[in-house]
Residue frames as a rotation matrix with the C-alpha (Angstrom) as fourth column:
UNK 1
-0.792 0.276 0.545 10.89
0.363 0.930 0.057 123.84
-0.491 0.243 -0.836 -161.69
UNK 2
0.220 0.964 -0.151 7.87
0.450 -0.238 -0.861 125.96
-0.865 0.121 -0.486 -162.48
UNK 3
0.147 -0.224 -0.963 9.79
-0.608 -0.788 0.090 127.96
-0.780 0.573 -0.252 -165.08
UNK 4
-0.708 -0.532 -0.463 10.77
-0.688 0.376 0.620 124.91
-0.156 0.758 -0.633 -167.14
UNK 5
-0.490 0.513 0.705 7.63
-0.009 0.805 -0.593 122.79
-0.872 -0.297 -0.389 -166.74
UNK 6
0.585 0.798 -0.144 6.10
-0.126 -0.086 -0.988 123.94
-0.801 0.597 0.051 -170.04
UNK 7
0.244 -0.597 -0.764 9.21
-0.969 -0.179 -0.170 123.31
-0.035 0.782 -0.622 -172.12
UNK 8
0.968 0.241 0.065 9.37
-0.236 0.968 -0.082 119.69
-0.083 0.064 0.995 -173.34
UNK 9
0.538 -0.829 -0.155 13.08
0.106 0.249 -0.963 120.02
0.836 0.501 0.221 -174.11
UNK 10
-0.301 -0.649 0.699 14.04
-0.634 -0.411 -0.655 120.99
0.712 -0.640 -0.288 -170.53
UNK 11
0.591 0.391 -0.706 14.25
0.255 0.740 0.623 118.74
0.766 -0.548 0.337 -167.52
UNK 12
0.283 -0.526 0.802 15.84
-0.879 -0.477 -0.003 118.71
0.384 -0.704 -0.597 -164.08
UNK 13
-0.355 -0.467 -0.810 17.80
0.032 0.860 -0.509 116.23
0.934 -0.206 -0.290 -161.98
UNK 14
0.390 0.600 0.699 16.23
-0.753 -0.229 0.617 115.08
0.530 -0.766 0.362 -158.74
UNK 15
-0.642 -0.515 -0.568 17.72
0.026 0.726 -0.687 113.21
0.766 -0.456 -0.453 -155.77
UNK 16
0.028 0.658 0.753 15.23
-0.891 -0.325 0.317 112.10
0.453 -0.680 0.577 -153.15
UNK 17
-0.853 -0.232 0.468 14.90
-0.467 0.738 -0.486 109.54
-0.232 -0.633 -0.738 -150.41
UNK 18
-0.271 0.797 -0.539 12.41
-0.325 0.451 0.831 106.76
0.906 0.401 0.137 -150.88
UNK 19
-0.762 0.087 0.642 10.22
-0.636 0.088 -0.767 105.61
-0.123 -0.992 -0.012 -148.03
UNK 20
-0.534 0.602 -0.594 8.08
0.103 0.744 0.661 102.53
0.839 0.292 -0.459 -147.60
UNK 21
-0.321 0.481 0.816 5.26
-0.835 -0.551 -0.004 103.54
0.447 -0.683 0.578 -145.28
UNK 22
0.701 0.612 -0.366 4.12
-0.412 0.767 0.493 99.93
0.582 -0.195 0.790 -144.78
UNK 23
0.423 -0.642 -0.639 7.55
0.665 0.699 -0.262 98.86
0.615 -0.314 0.723 -143.54
UNK 24
0.997 0.002 -0.079 8.30
0.051 -0.783 0.619 102.24
-0.060 -0.621 -0.781 -141.90
UNK 25
0.191 -0.981 -0.018 11.77
0.395 0.061 0.917 102.41
-0.898 -0.182 0.400 -143.44
UNK 26
0.399 -0.170 -0.901 13.69
-0.715 -0.673 -0.190 104.14
-0.574 0.720 -0.390 -146.18
UNK 27
0.792 -0.143 0.593 14.73
0.413 0.841 -0.349 102.25
-0.448 0.522 0.726 -149.29
UNK 28
-0.202 -0.978 0.052 17.63
0.801 -0.135 0.583 104.62
-0.563 0.160 0.811 -149.95
UNK 29
-0.214 -0.022 -0.976 18.25
-0.237 -0.969 0.074 107.48
-0.947 0.248 0.202 -152.33
UNK 30
0.370 0.359 0.857 16.61
0.780 0.381 -0.496 107.61
-0.504 0.852 -0.139 -155.77
UNK 31
-0.504 -0.550 -0.666 18.39
-0.034 -0.758 0.651 109.56
-0.863 0.351 0.364 -158.51
UNK 32
0.499 0.678 0.539 16.23
0.656 0.111 -0.747 110.73
-0.566 0.726 -0.390 -161.39
UNK 33
-0.504 -0.863 -0.013 18.51
0.613 -0.368 0.700 112.08
-0.609 0.345 0.714 -164.13
UNK 34
-0.944 0.273 0.184 15.73
-0.024 -0.615 0.788 113.46
0.328 0.740 0.587 -166.34
UNK 35
-0.440 0.825 -0.355 12.56
0.838 0.235 -0.492 114.57
-0.322 -0.514 -0.795 -164.57
UNK 36
-0.838 0.283 0.467 9.81
-0.031 -0.878 0.477 116.99
0.545 0.385 0.744 -165.48
UNK 37
-0.791 0.587 0.173 6.83
-0.330 -0.171 -0.928 118.18
-0.515 -0.792 0.329 -163.48
UNK 38
-0.718 0.696 -0.004 3.40
0.367 0.383 0.848 116.73
0.592 0.607 -0.531 -164.14
UNK 39
-0.099 0.750 0.654 -0.01
-0.489 -0.609 0.624 117.89
0.866 -0.258 0.428 -162.88
UNK 40
-0.844 -0.178 0.506 -0.68
-0.536 0.223 -0.814 117.31
0.032 -0.958 -0.284 -159.20
UNK 41
-0.642 0.645 -0.414 -3.18
0.515 0.763 0.391 114.74
0.568 0.038 -0.822 -158.01
UNK 42
0.119 0.740 0.662 -6.40
-0.313 -0.604 0.733 115.93
0.942 -0.294 0.160 -156.39
UNK 43
-0.454 -0.315 0.834 -6.41
-0.856 -0.108 -0.506 115.95
0.249 -0.943 -0.221 -152.58
UNK 44
0.432 0.734 0.524 -8.97
-0.845 0.532 -0.049 113.17
-0.315 -0.422 0.850 -152.43
UNK 45
0.707 -0.233 -0.668 -6.60
-0.288 0.768 -0.572 110.76
0.646 0.597 0.476 -154.23
UNK 46
-0.357 -0.912 -0.204 -4.15
0.010 0.215 -0.977 110.89
0.934 -0.350 -0.068 -151.32
UNK 47
0.201 0.369 -0.907 -4.33
0.881 0.337 0.332 110.31
0.429 -0.866 -0.257 -147.60
UNK 48
-0.101 -0.315 -0.944 -2.72
0.693 -0.703 0.160 113.71
-0.714 -0.638 0.290 -147.02
UNK 49
0.616 0.338 -0.711 -2.71
-0.099 -0.863 -0.495 117.12
-0.781 0.376 -0.498 -148.69
UNK 50
0.748 -0.284 0.600 -1.46
0.658 0.435 -0.615 116.97
-0.086 0.854 0.512 -152.29
UNK 51
0.835 -0.459 0.303 0.69
-0.333 -0.861 -0.385 120.11
0.437 0.221 -0.872 -151.82
UNK 52
0.544 -0.645 0.537 3.04
-0.576 0.178 0.798 118.00
-0.610 -0.743 -0.275 -149.71
UNK 53
0.301 -0.370 0.879 4.03
0.474 0.858 0.199 115.95
-0.828 0.357 0.433 -152.78
UNK 54
-0.226 -0.404 -0.886 6.07
-0.726 -0.537 0.430 116.67
-0.650 0.740 -0.172 -155.88
UNK 55
0.560 0.432 0.707 4.57
0.186 0.766 -0.615 114.90
-0.807 0.476 0.349 -158.88
UNK 56
-0.045 -0.672 -0.739 6.95
-0.810 -0.408 0.421 114.31
-0.585 0.618 -0.526 -161.76
UNK 57
0.975 0.218 -0.032 7.60
-0.188 0.750 -0.634 112.09
-0.114 0.625 0.773 -164.75
UNK 58
0.051 -0.959 0.279 10.83
-0.123 0.271 0.955 110.13
-0.991 -0.083 -0.104 -165.05
UNK 59
0.495 0.182 -0.850 11.64
-0.787 -0.322 -0.527 110.82
-0.370 0.929 -0.016 -168.71
UNK 60
-0.583 -0.772 -0.252 14.03
-0.811 0.536 0.233 107.86
-0.044 0.340 -0.939 -168.98
UNK 61
-0.931 0.284 0.230 11.34
0.246 0.953 -0.179 105.31
-0.270 -0.110 -0.956 -168.09
UNK 62
-0.695 0.689 0.205 8.36
-0.261 -0.508 0.821 107.53
0.670 0.516 0.533 -168.99
UNK 63
-0.275 0.560 -0.781 6.80
0.803 0.581 0.134 106.63
0.529 -0.590 -0.609 -165.61
UNK 64
0.243 0.391 0.888 4.67
-0.263 -0.854 0.449 109.02
0.934 -0.343 -0.104 -163.60
UNK 65
-0.227 -0.393 -0.891 6.06
0.779 0.476 -0.408 109.27
0.584 -0.787 0.199 -160.07
UNK 66
0.558 0.301 0.773 5.72
-0.185 -0.863 0.469 111.34
0.809 -0.405 -0.426 -156.96
UNK 67
-0.304 -0.640 -0.705 7.67
0.696 0.356 -0.624 111.96
0.650 -0.680 0.337 -153.79
UNK 68
0.698 0.430 -0.572 7.01
0.715 -0.455 0.531 113.62
-0.032 -0.780 -0.625 -150.47
UNK 69
0.727 -0.394 0.563 8.64
0.032 -0.799 -0.601 117.06
0.686 0.455 -0.568 -150.82
UNK 70
0.714 -0.453 0.533 10.47
-0.689 -0.322 0.650 116.80
-0.123 -0.831 -0.542 -147.48
UNK 71
0.630 -0.489 0.603 12.37
0.267 0.866 0.424 113.77
-0.729 -0.106 0.676 -148.84
UNK 72
0.845 -0.357 0.397 13.98
0.329 -0.238 -0.914 115.81
0.421 0.903 -0.083 -151.66
UNK 73
0.520 -0.748 -0.414 17.70
0.598 -0.028 0.801 116.24
-0.611 -0.663 0.432 -150.99
UNK 74
-0.548 -0.733 -0.404 19.20
0.121 -0.547 0.828 117.71
-0.828 0.405 0.388 -154.19
UNK 75
0.694 0.628 0.351 17.96
0.467 -0.022 -0.884 119.27
-0.548 0.778 -0.308 -157.44
UNK 76
-0.529 -0.822 -0.211 19.82
0.276 -0.401 0.874 120.55
-0.803 0.404 0.439 -160.50
UNK 77
0.595 0.794 -0.128 18.48
0.232 -0.322 -0.918 122.75
-0.770 0.516 -0.375 -163.29
UNK 78
0.235 -0.488 0.841 19.58
0.970 0.059 -0.237 123.54
0.066 0.871 0.487 -166.85
UNK 79
0.789 -0.263 -0.556 21.77
-0.465 0.336 -0.819 124.75
0.402 0.904 0.143 -168.39
UNK 80
-0.132 -0.989 0.062 24.65
-0.803 0.070 -0.592 123.83
0.581 -0.128 -0.803 -166.03
UNK 81
0.593 0.494 -0.636 22.91
-0.088 0.825 0.559 121.20
0.800 -0.275 0.533 -163.83
UNK 82
-0.618 -0.744 0.254 24.84
-0.297 -0.079 -0.952 122.15
0.728 -0.663 -0.172 -160.69
UNK 83
-0.117 0.579 -0.807 23.47
0.685 0.636 0.356 120.20
0.719 -0.511 -0.471 -157.73
UNK 84
-0.387 0.128 0.913 21.69
-0.545 -0.830 -0.114 122.38
0.743 -0.542 0.392 -155.18
UNK 85
-0.833 0.060 -0.550 21.17
0.425 0.706 -0.566 120.93
0.354 -0.705 -0.614 -151.72
UNK 86
0.039 0.907 0.419 17.64
-0.227 -0.401 0.888 121.24
0.973 -0.130 0.191 -150.34
UNK 87
-0.851 -0.369 -0.374 17.82
0.292 0.260 -0.921 121.69
0.437 -0.892 -0.114 -146.58
UNK 88
0.034 0.989 0.146 14.29
0.171 -0.149 0.974 121.50
0.985 -0.008 -0.174 -145.20
UNK 89
0.600 0.286 -0.747 15.34
0.674 0.323 0.665 121.22
0.432 -0.902 0.001 -141.58
UNK 90
-0.330 -0.753 -0.569 17.86
0.895 -0.441 0.064 124.04
-0.299 -0.488 0.820 -141.16
UNK 91
0.548 0.632 0.548 15.72
0.764 -0.645 -0.019 127.16
0.342 0.429 -0.836 -141.40
UNK 92
-0.622 -0.754 0.213 17.44
0.640 -0.646 -0.417 130.53
0.451 -0.123 0.884 -141.32
UNK 93
0.403 0.759 -0.512 16.10
0.915 -0.349 0.202 133.01
-0.025 -0.550 -0.835 -138.80
């Protein structure tokens, strides 16, 4: 993601769970077909540390969004956009 963030012509695909903290439940899987990184928010704008979040722009809707990094399930990068599973909970020892 860091390698392509400065190239306007490149984007990545992102699959992540959504979570409604007020209702304490997931709203399912969000698929963002064209995402690019955007600058992170300062720590004081969030209730928790900003490093825990991935801030991105959905290029199809041109909306700034963010997700808790642990909710990311799959990503895909150019040129072939093969889905890579992100497994946060199965650490290799």
